[in-house]
VEXKEDO-872285 format. One line per 5 residues: number of its first residue (from 1); their letters; for each residue x, y, z of C-alpha. Coordinates in steps of 0.02 Angstrom, whole numbers, always signed. Example, Ala and Ser with C-alpha at 12.3 -4.5 7.8 and 13.67 -1.06 7.14 Angstrom:
<nodes>
1	as	+615 -225 +390 | +684 -53 +357
</nodes>
This chain:
<nodes>
1	xxxxx	+1232 -1250 +272 | +1417 -1247 +317 | +1468 -1077 +277 | +1462 -940 +423 | +1290 -829 +410
6	xxxxx	+1277 -663 +429 | +1195 -584 +588 | +1010 -577 +614 | +1058 -375 +627 | +1137 -405 +454
11	xxxxx	+993 -503 +390 | +869 -370 +442 | +958 -224 +378 | +968 -329 +182 | +789 -345 +210
16	xxxxx	+754 -178 +258 | +850 -103 +101 | +753 -241 -21 | +593 -157 +45 | +640 +16 +38
21	xxxxx	+718 -18 -158 | +543 -92 -205 | +450 +54 -122 | +349 +149 -254 | +261 +305 -144
26	xxxxx	+97 +226 -65 | +153 +47 -85 | +274 -94 -99 | +295 -174 -283 | +348 -369 -244
31	xxxxx	+493 -375 -353 | +560 -247 -491 | +523 -266 -670 | +429 -437 -634 | +312 -375 -524
36	xxxxx	+273 -175 -554 | +112 -168 -485 | +20 -181 -320 | -37 -355 -276 | -168 -395 -127
41	xxxxx	-79 -525 -27 | +78 -473 -63 | +33 -303 +19 | -25 -385 +157 | +129 -487 +201
46	xxxxx	+230 -337 +172 | +129 -225 +293 | +185 -370 +443 | +354 -340 +421 | +357 -148 +413
51	xxxxx	+228 -146 +562 | +402 -218 +652 | +486 -58 +617 | +402 +73 +520 | +213 +63 +582
56	xxxxx	+146 +208 +481 | +214 +142 +314 | +137 -16 +354 | -37 +59 +375 | -1 +171 +220
61	xxxxx	+35 +1 +123 | -149 -64 +167 | -231 +79 +170 | -173 +98 -30 | -249 -74 -63
66	xxxxx	-415 +7 -19 | -404 +136 -177 | -466 -14 -288 | -591 -68 -178 | -755 -108 -282
71	xxxxx	-903 -22 -247 | -984 -190 -196 | -842 -227 -84 | -720 -354 -183 | -539 -315 -166
76	xxxxx	-442 -344 -323 | -289 -445 -336 | -190 -311 -436 | -209 -115 -423 | -106 -62 -583
81	xxxxx	+26 +67 -569 | -28 +241 -654 | +83 +252 -792 | +85 +235 -974 | +186 +98 -998
86	xxxxx	+69 -9 -913 | -89 +19 -1052 | -60 -150 -1107 | -100 -221 -940 | -239 -117 -894
91	xxxxx	-317 -167 -1060 | -310 -340 -1048 | -409 -346 -896 | -525 -191 -927 | -607 -178 -764
96	xxxxx	-705 -28 -813 | -833 -142 -895 | -901 -173 -718 | -1014 -34 -643 | -954 -86 -468
101	xxxxx	-750 -52 -522 | -682 +108 -458 | -656 +241 -570 | -498 +341 -534 | -369 +162 -528
106	xxxxx	-372 +22 -636 | -378 -132 -547 | -405 -332 -639 | -578 -420 -600 | -530 -539 -477
111	xxxxx	-489 -552 -299 | -342 -639 -191 | -318 -735 -27 | -426 -618 +105 | -252 -581 +209
116	xxxxx	-330 -402 +250 | -383 -450 +415 | -222 -517 +470 | -128 -392 +426 | -229 -253 +507
121	xxxxx	-235 -373 +669 | -42 -368 +659 | -27 -197 +648 | -146 -170 +786 | -38 -262 +890
126	xxxxx	+87 -162 +886 | -6 -7 +903 | -50 +70 +1098 | -251 +40 +1140 | -314 +196 +1088
131	xxxxx	-228 +211 +926 | -265 +20 +889 | -458 +68 +919 | -431 +204 +801 | -346 +97 +661
136	xxxxx	-484 -33 +677 | -626 +93 +644 | -542 +163 +501 | -498 -11 +428 | -675 -107 +474
141	xxxxx	-794 -30 +358 | -674 -80 +193 | -642 -246 +286 | -831 -293 +323 | -873 -263 +144
146	xxxxx	-763 -365 +74 | -802 -506 +195 | -984 -494 +138 | -937 -471 -33 | -872 -643 -20
151	xxxxx	-1013 -733 +41 | -1126 -635 -43 | -1062 -668 -226 | -935 -814 -189 | -1054 -922 -81
156	xxxxx	-1214 -919 -182 | -1307 -1085 -104 | -1239 -1028 +62 | -1144 -1183 +93 | -1002 -1107 +212
161	xxxxx	-855 -1126 +64 | -828 -973 -72 | -783 -1014 -235 | -648 -955 -343 | -661 -919 -555
166	xxxxx	-469 -914 -561 | -320 -1000 -544 | -234 -838 -487 | -371 -801 -347 | -286 -939 -240
171	xxxxx	-138 -861 -237 | -34 -1060 -274 | -68 -1009 -468 | -30 -1176 -543 | -26 -1287 -409
176	xxxxx	-84 -1469 -455 | -265 -1468 -411 | -299 -1308 -510 | -204 -1377 -673 | -290 -1524 -646
181	xxxxx	-465 -1449 -670 | -392 -1327 -794 | -355 -1457 -906 | -510 -1557 -895 | -636 -1422 -902
186	xxxxx	-539 -1267 -994 | -472 -1311 -1134 | -528 -1205 -1298 | -512 -1286 -1457 | -381 -1161 -1515
191	xxxxx	-264 -1194 -1379 | -257 -1385 -1399 | -202 -1358 -1602 | -69 -1269 -1510 | -6 -1384 -1414
196	xxxxx	-23 -1513 -1553 | +50 -1419 -1658 | +204 -1375 -1541 | +187 -1176 -1565 | +157 -1135 -1384
201	xxxxx	+327 -1073 -1389 | +262 -906 -1482 | +187 -867 -1305 | +351 -821 -1245 | +332 -671 -1357
206	xxxxx	+175 -611 -1243 | +253 -642 -1089 | +350 -543 -944 | +403 -663 -821 | +499 -779 -935
211	xxxxx	+590 -617 -962 | +656 -593 -814 | +649 -787 -721 | +711 -941 -826 | +558 -1025 -914
216	xxxxx	+572 -1185 -821 | +544 -1100 -664 | +381 -1010 -707 | +202 -1090 -797 | +221 -1170 -931
221	xxxxx	+170 -1069 -1114 | -2 -1193 -1122 | -56 -1154 -959 | -11 -993 -980 | -126 -957 -1101
226	xxxxx	-253 -1064 -1036 | -256 -923 -887 | -253 -788 -1030 | -420 -875 -1102 | -513 -881 -941
231	xxxxx	-479 -690 -918 | -559 -650 -1100 | -706 -768 -1052 | -715 -676 -875 | -689 -498 -970
236	xxxxx	-829 -548 -1090 | -975 -562 -955 | -903 -393 -879 | -852 -478 -731 | -1023 -504 -680
241	xxxxx	-1040 -645 -555 | -1205 -692 -622 | -1170 -720 -787 | -1015 -812 -756 | -1091 -940 -654
246	xxxxx	-1234 -952 -785 | -1119 -1068 -890 | -957 -1106 -801 | -912 -1280 -753 | -725 -1208 -704
251	xxxxx	-786 -1145 -537 | -674 -1201 -372 | -688 -1202 -192 | -511 -1185 -141 | -448 -1250 +30
256	xxxxx	-300 -1124 +54 | -414 -974 +15 | -555 -1057 +131 | -450 -1079 +263 | -374 -907 +270
261	xxxxx	-552 -835 +248 | -597 -934 +406 | -447 -869 +511 | -503 -682 +419 | -643 -702 +495
266	xxxxx	-597 -744 +667 | -492 -573 +647 | -639 -499 +580 | -743 -540 +752 | -595 -486 +859
271	xxxxx	-588 -316 +779 | -775 -283 +784 | -771 -326 +978 | -622 -201 +995 | -713 -64 +944
276	xxxxx	-905 -89 +998 | -950 -155 +832 | -1085 -302 +805 | -1065 -408 +644 | -1215 -425 +549
281	xxxxx	-1310 -580 +591 | -1341 -656 +405 | -1127 -632 +430 | -1094 -698 +578 | -1214 -855 +531
286	xxxxx	-1109 -879 +375 | -949 -857 +468 | -1013 -993 +580 | -1050 -1115 +444 | -884 -1110 +347
291	xxxxx	-800 -1168 +509 | -914 -1316 +512 | -905 -1326 +327 | -741 -1356 +302 | -760 -1542 +373
296	xxxxx	-843 -1563 +192 | -658 -1558 +121 | -598 -1697 +238 | -546 -1875 +163 | -562 -2004 +283
301	xxxxx	-469 -2120 +184 | -319 -1993 +135 | -335 -1927 +296 | -311 -1753 +235 | -410 -1608 +170
306	xxxxx	-430 -1565 -18 | -514 -1438 -136 | -666 -1475 -215 | -765 -1406 -378 | -922 -1318 -360
311	xxxxx	-1030 -1385 -473 | -1014 -1561 -423 | -935 -1555 -261 | -817 -1686 -319 | -631 -1683 -200
316	xxxxx	-500 -1661 -309 | -365 -1765 -241 | -206 -1687 -341 | -73 -1656 -171 | -18 -1495 -143
321	xxxxx	+38 -1381 +16 | -150 -1326 +20 | -169 -1495 +129 | -83 -1402 +286 | -179 -1232 +280
326	xxxxx	-322 -1300 +380 | -174 -1280 +520 | -179 -1098 +484 | -369 -1127 +483 | -381 -1143 +665
331	xxxxx	-538 -1218 +631 | -493 -1420 +634 | -479 -1516 +802 | -317 -1574 +880 | -342 -1761 +804
336	xxxxx	-354 -1688 +616 | -190 -1584 +667 | -106 -1707 +710 | -122 -1815 +563 | -86 -1661 +441
341	xxxxx	+83 -1639 +554 | +112 -1821 +513 | +143 -1796 +347 | +215 -1637 +378 | +357 -1748 +476
346	xxxxx	+350 -1881 +326 | +507 -1898 +226 | +390 -1960 +69 | +284 -1804 +86 | +335 -1623 +165
351	xxxxx	+476 -1665 +272 | +638 -1603 +158 | +806 -1521 +205 | +706 -1348 +173 | +526 -1351 +233
356	xxxxx	+387 -1337 +161 | +380 -1396 -13 | +224 -1334 -117 | +190 -1506 -164 | +257 -1661 -68
361	xxxxx	+418 -1757 -162 | +316 -1908 -182 | +184 -1828 -304 | +206 -1847 -489 | +186 -1673 -501
366	xxxxx	+341 -1622 -400 | +453 -1513 -513 | +609 -1458 -370 | +611 -1280 -446 | +443 -1260 -547
371	xxxxx	+339 -1118 -495 | +201 -1169 -353 | +263 -1357 -379 | +383 -1417 -285 | +485 -1259 -211
376	xxxxx	+467 -1190 -40 | +399 -1018 -21 | +427 -906 +120 | +243 -863 +155 | +183 -1013 +140
381	xxxxx	+306 -1073 +273 | +236 -913 +394 | +64 -972 +383 | +78 -1159 +427 | +215 -1094 +553
386	xxxxx	+79 -984 +644 | -66 -1120 +640 | +73 -1247 +714 | +106 -1127 +854 | -69 -1123 +883
391	xxxxx	-106 -1295 +910 | +49 -1305 +1011 | +174 -1405 +875 | +314 -1281 +926 | +451 -1394 +881
396	xxxxx	+384 -1413 +695 | +350 -1222 +707 | +522 -1164 +764 | +601 -1301 +610 | +501 -1212 +474
401	xxxxx	+551 -1037 +526 | +740 -1081 +561 | +740 -1161 +382 | +663 -1002 +320 | +776 -886 +391
406	xxxxx	+933 -980 +339 | +874 -976 +144 | +866 -777 +178 | +1032 -776 +268 | +1112 -878 +118
411	xxxxx	+1034 -811 -35 | +953 -653 +1 | +763 -630 -19 | +715 -726 -191 | +535 -779 -213
416	xxxxx	+559 -960 -183 | +697 -1091 -146 | +733 -1275 -180 | +651 -1375 -33 | +794 -1513 -80
421	xxxxx	+959 -1397 -97 | +902 -1225 -52 | +941 -1165 -210 | +852 -988 -247 | +736 -971 -396
426	xxxxx	+608 -864 -458 | +620 -667 -427 | +769 -583 -324 | +728 -458 -194 | +563 -525 -173
431	xxxxx	+484 -423 -48 | +353 -518 +67 | +516 -640 +77 | +613 -495 +153 | +456 -423 +259
436	xxxxx	+400 -600 +336 | +594 -635 +389 | +586 -466 +485 | +447 -518 +550 | +514 -690 +612
441	xxxxx	+675 -636 +676 | +617 -466 +762 | +481 -573 +853 | +614 -693 +940 | +535 -829 +844
446	xxxxx	+712 -894 +827 | +892 -844 +880 | +989 -896 +727 | +1150 -852 +835 | +1137 -993 +963
</nodes>
C-alpha cells in the first residue's frame, strides 16, 4: 500500500466505533442489515477484542450465548433477535420442534465451530487470579455440557472426530469440500429442475444477503437453495440426531471444526485445572482420541490434511484454507507443521500479496471475491497466525498479522478482502474484523508504524 495509513490509535478507535454501532444490548451483531441476530463464533471472536478494553462487555457477550443453549448441551449457531420483524427467520428453523430447545428464545437447530473455550480463556487472561477463577467457575458447566454434547451426539462411533450435518456448522459455508459433497449427495429433483430451466434467479427474491452485498460475493442461488433444502429435511426430523443419522448421506467430519474442537479441549482442561475440577473420565478419553484421530485426515501423497465423509471415511480432496487449520489445533508434530508452512509460503498455493486466501490460488475453485472461495478473512488469519506462533513460525505469523492490519487500516473492517489486490468485499463494518484487529494491535503483535 502506497498511501500513508492511519496510526494504530486511530485504527483502534475506528474499530471500537464499529463494535459500538453493532452493539445490541447484551450482544454484538456481526454487521447491520445483513446479520441482525447473534451468531456463536462471531460473538466468541468479538469478545476476544472486547476483552482488551471492556472486560465486562466481553463477559456479557459470552454469557448472552448461554441463553440459547439447549438443555442437552448444544450451543446453536444463531440466537434470533426478539422482534416481530424476524418471525420469518424463526419460522424457517422452528427450533421449538425439539424438546431440548429453550423456551424463552428462538434459535437455529445446528451449531458452529466451538470457539467458546478460546474466548473464555482469552478473557480469563485479562483478569486477576481470583476473578479468573470466578469467571471460569461461572462458564465451566455450560462449556462442559457443550463439549459432552459434541461427542455424545456428533461422534456416535467414538472415532474421535465429530460430524457436521449442515455446511453452516463449519463456519466456512461454501468452501470447496462442502460444495463438492453437497452437489454429490444432496441435490433433490426439484432443485435440479430449477437449475436446468435457469429459474434459479427467482431465489433472489427470498434472499437477504444479496440485498446488502453484490451477488457475486455470496453463495450462488442453487447452492443457497440446497442449504435451504437441508434445513427443511432436518426440521422435519425435529433436529433429532438419531433420526437424522438414520437416513443421511450428507454428514461430514470437517477438518476446521475438528481442529478448533481439539484446541478447545486443551482450553477446557486448563479451565478445569484452574478451578480444581476434574473432567469426566469418558470425556477425557474422547479428548485424547480426538488428537490421535486427526492423523486419519492426513494424506501422505498430498502432504496435507483433508475433511472426510462420515459414512465412507473417504477423504474429500478439495483444496481450502482448512488444510492449514491443524496448525491452530496444536495437535500435529513439527514435521507435519513444516509441510503445511511450505504450502503457506508457496505462491502457487497460499502465498498471496494479502494472505491467507480461503482457497489456494492454483485451485479451479479459486474466485477472488467469492464467498469462502478465495478472499482472505481476518478470523481465519487470526487462527492460523495463532497456530504458527505456537509452532515457532513467528515470521509467517507476523506477515499474516501485518497484512490483516493493513487491510483494515486501508479499507476499514470489512467482512473479507481480495487476497490479491486487497479490495474489500462482503459486509461493511464487520464486527469480528474490528475486534480481532484491536486484539492484534493491543497485544503488540505488530508495530505498524515501524
